[in-house]
N, C-alpha and C positions, 0 to 999 in steps of 0.2 A: 302843622300848618298845609303842607301837601294834599294831606285826606280832607279838610275841610273843603279846600279848592277843589277836590274831585266831587265831592259830594254835591257840591252847591252846583257844579258842570253841569253832574247827571241830573239833578233835577232839575234845572232848566231844560235839559234835553228832554226830560219825562215829561214835562207838563207841555211841550211845543208840539209832542208828537199825540197827546193825549188832545189838544186841541185840535189837530188834525183831524182826529179819526173820527170826533163826537160833531166838526162840521160837514168832515166828506162825506162820500157814500161808502158801504160795506164792500162792496164791487170793486173788483180790478178793473177802473175804466179810467181813462185820462182826465187829468184836472180841468175843472171846469165843466164836465157832465155831471147832471144831475139826473138818478133815476125816474122815471116815469111812476106813476101811482101804480098801484099794486091792483086797481081797478084795470088800469090801462092795459098793463102788463096780462093780468087773467083774460082778458077780452083778447087780446092776442093770440095766445095760448090755445084759447076755445076755439078761433078761427082757424089756426093751422089744422087742432084735432080735425075739426069739422070737413078737413079736407081731405081727410083720409075717412072718412065714415067711423070716427073714434075710435081708428086700429093703430094708433101708433103709441110706442112702448113709454118714450119719455121724450118732453120737451124742455128744451134749456132754454131759460133766456141769455142767450151772450151778452147783451149791453142793452142798456137803455137812455134814450137822450131824454131831459126834459123840454118843453116848449110849453110858452101860454097857449099858443092855438091848437096844435096837435103834437104830440110826442112820438118820437121812431122808439120800437122797440127790436130788438134784432134776435133770431130764435133757432135754434138747430130743434128739427123734428128728428129723435133716432128711433129708431127700430120701426120705418113706414112699410106699411103693408105685411109687416112679419117677419121682414126681414134683420138687416144687421145695417143695411142704408140709411144715410142721415143727408136729410135735405134743409137748407138755410132758408129762412123767413125775414122779410123786412115790412115790417107791420106799422103803419101811419093809423093813429090812434086818438081821438080824444081823450082829456083827463078824466072824464067821468067815464070811458069805456066802450064807446062806439066806435068799431072799426073803421075807417076811411078808406083803408086800401090795404090789401096784403098779398107781397109779391114773392117770388122765389126769387132767391141768388144764388150765384154760382158758387160752388163749394169751394 
């Protein structure tokens, strides 16, 4: 009987966890934040890369927050100007990929 109770509890926990994963984002972001569209994230990555003449080794999306008006995407440019330097950016972008504002933020 104890085993049946344990199995039922595990099944309930697994189904609850699965529902959270399916409904939430795949990134490690606080609850309530939604990812911006891939078009928005890509546009921000391109905008950051253009700041360095296309010479950024890697651009990582640190987080993104969906909004009906404009989404916010936080990025890290790693390896700027051929160095190991990393610079962070905040990008305000429409959900169809039009960058409204791009600004460097403190590291």
